[in-house]
DSSP file (Angstrom, degrees, kcal/mol; ACC not computed):
  #  RESIDUE AA STRUCTURE BP1 BP2  ACC     N-H-->O    O-->H-N    N-H-->O    O-->H-N    TCO  KAPPA ALPHA  PHI   PSI    X-CA   Y-CA   Z-CA
    1    1 A X              0   0    0      0, 0.0     2,-0.0     0, 0.0     0, 0.0   0.000 360.0 360.0 360.0 129.9 -264.3  100.7  131.9
    2    2 A X     >  -     0   0    0      1,-0.1     4,-2.5     4,-0.0     5,-0.1  -0.302 360.0-108.8 -80.7 169.1 -265.8   97.3  132.1
    3    3 A X  H  > S+     0   0    0      1,-0.2     4,-3.0     2,-0.2     5,-0.2   0.890 120.3  56.8 -60.3 -40.0 -269.3   96.3  131.0
    4    4 A X  H  > S+     0   0    0      2,-0.2     4,-2.7     1,-0.2    -1,-0.2   0.912 108.4  44.9 -59.9 -45.4 -270.2   95.9  134.6
    5    5 A X  H  > S+     0   0    0      2,-0.2     4,-3.2     1,-0.2     5,-0.2   0.923 112.3  52.5 -64.6 -43.2 -269.2   99.4  135.4
    6    6 A X  H  X S+     0   0    0     -4,-2.5     4,-2.7     2,-0.2    -2,-0.2   0.919 110.1  49.2 -58.2 -43.2 -271.0  100.7  132.3
    7    7 A X  H  X S+     0   0    0     -4,-3.0     4,-2.5     2,-0.2     5,-0.2   0.962 114.0  44.9 -60.6 -52.5 -274.2   98.8  133.5
    8    8 A X  H  X S+     0   0    0     -4,-2.7     4,-2.9     1,-0.2    -2,-0.2   0.903 113.4  50.3 -63.7 -37.3 -273.9  100.3  137.0
    9    9 A X  H  X S+     0   0    0     -4,-3.2     4,-2.9     2,-0.2    -1,-0.2   0.935 109.7  50.3 -64.5 -41.5 -273.2  103.8  135.7
   10   10 A X  H  X S+     0   0    0     -4,-2.7     4,-2.4    -5,-0.2    -2,-0.2   0.941 112.1  47.3 -60.3 -45.3 -276.2  103.5  133.4
   11   11 A X  H  X S+     0   0    0     -4,-2.5     4,-2.1     2,-0.2    -1,-0.2   0.923 113.2  49.4 -60.9 -45.2 -278.4  102.5  136.3
   12   12 A X  H  X S+     0   0    0     -4,-2.9     4,-2.2    -5,-0.2    -2,-0.2   0.909 110.1  50.3 -63.2 -40.8 -277.0  105.3  138.5
   13   13 A X  H  X S+     0   0    0     -4,-2.9     4,-2.3     1,-0.2    -1,-0.2   0.908 110.4  49.7 -62.6 -41.8 -277.6  107.9  135.7
   14   14 A X  H  X S+     0   0    0     -4,-2.4     4,-2.0    -5,-0.2    -1,-0.2   0.861 109.1  52.3 -66.3 -33.6 -281.1  106.7  135.3
   15   15 A X  H  X S+     0   0    0     -4,-2.1     4,-2.0     2,-0.2    -2,-0.2   0.913 109.6  49.4 -65.6 -44.4 -281.7  107.0  139.1
   16   16 A X  H  X S+     0   0    0     -4,-2.2     4,-2.1     1,-0.2    -2,-0.2   0.877 109.4  52.0 -63.3 -36.7 -280.3  110.6  139.0
   17   17 A X  H  X S+     0   0    0     -4,-2.3     4,-2.6     2,-0.2     5,-0.2   0.943 106.8  53.2 -64.4 -43.7 -282.7  111.4  136.1
   18   18 A X  H  X S+     0   0    0     -4,-2.0     4,-1.5     1,-0.2    -1,-0.2   0.896 107.8  51.0 -56.1 -42.8 -285.6  110.0  138.2
   19   19 A X  H >X S+     0   0    0     -4,-2.0     4,-0.5     1,-0.2     3,-0.5   0.937 109.6  50.7 -66.1 -41.2 -284.6  112.3  141.0
   20   20 A X  H >< S+     0   0    0     -4,-2.1     3,-1.3     1,-0.2    -2,-0.2   0.923 108.8  51.4 -58.5 -44.4 -284.6  115.2  138.6
   21   21 A X  H 3< S+     0   0    0     -4,-2.6    -1,-0.2     1,-0.3    -2,-0.2   0.734 103.3  59.6 -70.3 -19.1 -288.1  114.3  137.3
   22   22 A X  H << S+     0   0    0     -4,-1.5     2,-0.4    -3,-0.5    -1,-0.3   0.608  77.5 108.4 -82.5  -9.6 -289.4  114.2  140.9
   23   23 A X    X<  -     0   0    0     -3,-1.3     3,-1.4    -4,-0.5    -3,-0.0  -0.534  64.9-149.4 -66.5 119.4 -288.5  117.9  141.4
   24   24 A X  T 3  S+     0   0    0     -2,-0.4    -1,-0.2     1,-0.3    -3,-0.0   0.711  92.2  59.1 -68.5 -17.0 -291.8  119.7  141.4
   25   25 A X  T 3  S+     0   0    0      2,-0.0    -1,-0.3    -3,-0.0     2,-0.1   0.427  75.5 120.4 -90.0   0.5 -290.1  122.9  139.9
   26   26 A X    <   -     0   0    0     -3,-1.4     2,-0.1    -6,-0.2    -5,-0.0  -0.424  63.8-122.4 -69.4 138.6 -288.9  121.2  136.8
   27   27 A X     >  -     0   0    0     -2,-0.1     4,-2.1     1,-0.1     5,-0.2  -0.341  19.5-114.5 -73.9 162.1 -290.2  122.7  133.5
   28   28 A X  H  > S+     0   0    0      2,-0.2     4,-2.4     1,-0.2     5,-0.2   0.918 116.7  51.6 -56.9 -47.4 -292.1  120.6  131.0
   29   29 A X  H  > S+     0   0    0      1,-0.2     4,-1.9     2,-0.2    -1,-0.2   0.911 112.6  44.6 -65.9 -39.2 -289.4  121.0  128.5
   30   30 A X  H  > S+     0   0    0      1,-0.2     4,-2.6     2,-0.2    -1,-0.2   0.837 110.4  54.9 -73.0 -28.2 -286.6  119.9  130.9
   31   31 A X  H  X S+     0   0    0     -4,-2.1     4,-2.6     2,-0.2    -2,-0.2   0.894 107.9  49.0 -70.7 -35.1 -288.7  117.0  132.1
   32   32 A X  H  X S+     0   0    0     -4,-2.4     4,-2.7     2,-0.2     5,-0.2   0.952 112.8  48.8 -65.8 -45.0 -289.2  115.7  128.5
   33   33 A X  H  X S+     0   0    0     -4,-1.9     4,-2.3     1,-0.2    -2,-0.2   0.910 113.5  46.1 -58.3 -44.7 -285.4  116.0  128.0
   34   34 A X  H  X S+     0   0    0     -4,-2.6     4,-3.2     2,-0.2    -1,-0.2   0.892 110.4  53.4 -62.8 -40.5 -284.7  114.2  131.3
   35   35 A X  H  X S+     0   0    0     -4,-2.6     4,-3.0     2,-0.2     5,-0.3   0.956 110.0  47.4 -59.8 -49.8 -287.3  111.5  130.5
   36   36 A X  H  X S+     0   0    0     -4,-2.7     4,-2.1     1,-0.2    -2,-0.2   0.926 113.7  48.6 -57.0 -45.0 -285.5  110.9  127.1
   37   37 A X  H  X S+     0   0    0     -4,-2.3     4,-2.5     1,-0.2    -1,-0.2   0.932 112.4  47.1 -62.2 -47.3 -282.2  110.8  128.8
   38   38 A X  H  X S+     0   0    0     -4,-3.2     4,-2.4     1,-0.2    -2,-0.2   0.906 111.0  51.2 -63.2 -42.5 -283.4  108.4  131.5
   39   39 A X  H  X S+     0   0    0     -4,-3.0     4,-2.6     1,-0.2    -1,-0.2   0.899 110.1  50.8 -63.1 -40.2 -285.1  106.0  129.0
   40   40 A X  H  X S+     0   0    0     -4,-2.1     4,-2.6    -5,-0.3     5,-0.2   0.930 109.2  50.2 -63.4 -44.6 -281.8  105.9  126.9
   41   41 A X  H  X S+     0   0    0     -4,-2.5     4,-2.4     1,-0.2    -2,-0.2   0.931 113.1  46.0 -55.4 -46.7 -279.8  105.1  130.0
   42   42 A X  H  X S+     0   0    0     -4,-2.4     4,-2.7     2,-0.2    -2,-0.2   0.887 112.0  51.4 -65.4 -40.3 -282.2  102.3  130.9
   43   43 A X  H  X S+     0   0    0     -4,-2.6     4,-2.2     1,-0.2    -1,-0.2   0.914 111.8  47.1 -64.4 -41.7 -282.2  101.0  127.3
   44   44 A X  H  X S+     0   0    0     -4,-2.6     4,-2.2     2,-0.2    -2,-0.2   0.904 111.8  49.2 -66.4 -43.4 -278.5  101.0  127.2
   45   45 A X  H  X S+     0   0    0     -4,-2.4     4,-2.5    -5,-0.2    -2,-0.2   0.915 110.5  52.5 -61.9 -42.3 -278.3   99.2  130.6
   46   46 A X  H  X S+     0   0    0     -4,-2.7     4,-2.9     1,-0.2    -2,-0.2   0.913 108.4  49.9 -62.2 -40.2 -280.9   96.6  129.3
   47   47 A X  H  X S+     0   0    0     -4,-2.2     4,-2.4     2,-0.2    -1,-0.2   0.916 110.2  49.9 -66.9 -39.4 -278.7   95.9  126.2
   48   48 A X  H  X S+     0   0    0     -4,-2.2     4,-2.0     1,-0.2    -2,-0.2   0.922 113.2  47.0 -63.6 -41.2 -275.6   95.4  128.4
   49   49 A X  H  X S+     0   0    0     -4,-2.5     4,-2.2     2,-0.2    -2,-0.2   0.919 111.0  50.9 -68.3 -42.3 -277.6   93.0  130.6
   50   50 A X  H  X S+     0   0    0     -4,-2.9     4,-2.3     1,-0.2    -1,-0.2   0.908 110.1  50.8 -61.9 -41.8 -279.0   91.1  127.4
   51   51 A X  H  X S+     0   0    0     -4,-2.4     4,-2.5     1,-0.2    -1,-0.2   0.914 108.9  51.4 -63.8 -39.0 -275.4   90.8  126.1
   52   52 A X  H  X S+     0   0    0     -4,-2.0     4,-2.6     2,-0.2    -2,-0.2   0.924 108.8  50.2 -65.9 -43.3 -274.3   89.3  129.4
   53   53 A X  H  X S+     0   0    0     -4,-2.2     4,-2.8     2,-0.2    -1,-0.2   0.915 110.2  50.5 -59.6 -44.3 -277.1   86.8  129.4
   54   54 A X  H  X S+     0   0    0     -4,-2.3     4,-2.3     1,-0.2    -2,-0.2   0.943 111.2  48.5 -57.9 -51.1 -276.2   85.7  125.8
   55   55 A X  H  X S+     0   0    0     -4,-2.5     4,-2.1     1,-0.2    -2,-0.2   0.880 110.8  50.2 -61.4 -41.0 -272.5   85.3  126.8
   56   56 A X  H  X S+     0   0    0     -4,-2.6     4,-2.5     2,-0.2    -1,-0.2   0.938 111.1  49.7 -59.9 -47.5 -273.5   83.3  129.9
   57   57 A X  H  X S+     0   0    0     -4,-2.8     4,-2.1     1,-0.2    -2,-0.2   0.899 109.4  51.4 -62.1 -38.9 -275.7   81.0  127.8
   58   58 A X  H  X S+     0   0    0     -4,-2.3     4,-0.6     2,-0.2    -1,-0.2   0.910 110.7  47.9 -62.3 -41.1 -272.9   80.5  125.3
   59   59 A X  H >< S+     0   0    0     -4,-2.1     3,-0.6     1,-0.2    -2,-0.2   0.891 111.9  50.9 -70.5 -37.2 -270.4   79.5  128.1
   60   60 A X  H 3< S+     0   0    0     -4,-2.5    -1,-0.2     1,-0.2    -2,-0.2   0.862 109.5  50.3 -65.9 -33.8 -273.0   77.1  129.5
   61   61 A X  H 3<        0   0    0     -4,-2.1    -1,-0.2     1,-0.2    -2,-0.2   0.561 360.0 360.0 -84.8  -6.3 -273.6   75.5  126.2
   62   62 A X    <<        0   0    0     -4,-0.6    -1,-0.2    -3,-0.6    -2,-0.2   0.467 360.0 360.0 -97.8 360.0 -269.8   74.9  125.5
């Protein structure tokens, strides 16, 4: 799996987690777990994006 696919997958997972959190019947315990999962997915996606920006800047500077 390429980093782009990883990035897209992380965003899609975060979106699914948001949908879970929007369910009015979700329990507090499950909402906390979903929130933690969603934040991790977004942090991972952010890291992938930061790495891509660094690589692009390296290419531009060479």
